[in-house]
N, C-alpha and C positions, 0 to 999 in steps of 0.2 A: 403734077405730082403723080407718083406711082404708088406702090405699096409701102407700108411702113410697119415697124415693130418697135415696141417700147421695152427696154431692158434697164430696170432700175431708173436712174435719172437721165437716161440717154434715149433718143429717138433715132432710129436707123431707117433710111428710106432710099429709094431710087427715084430718079426723075430725069426728064430730058431737058437739057440746057439749051434754051432758045438762042442764047447769046453765043453758043459754041456750035452752031450748025445742027442742033438737035441731038447732039451726042448724049448717050446715057451717062449719068453720074451717080455715084454713091454719096449720100449725105449723112453725116453723123453730127448731131447737135445735142447740147445739153437741154434737158427739159426742166422747166421751172413751173411753179404754180402761183397764180395770183392769190391775193388775200381772200377772194371769194370763191376759190377752188377751181378756177379754169386753167387749163394747160397753156403754157406760153413758151415760144422758142426764142 
């Protein structure tokens, strides 16, 4: 994983994709919270 930022309920980050020859990828995913307050993707 690379760096990330949280904007509302979204997490935006960059990472290198080992399954695609190590190419950098931008990832945007919904961020949810567990009942006990932990973040979950």
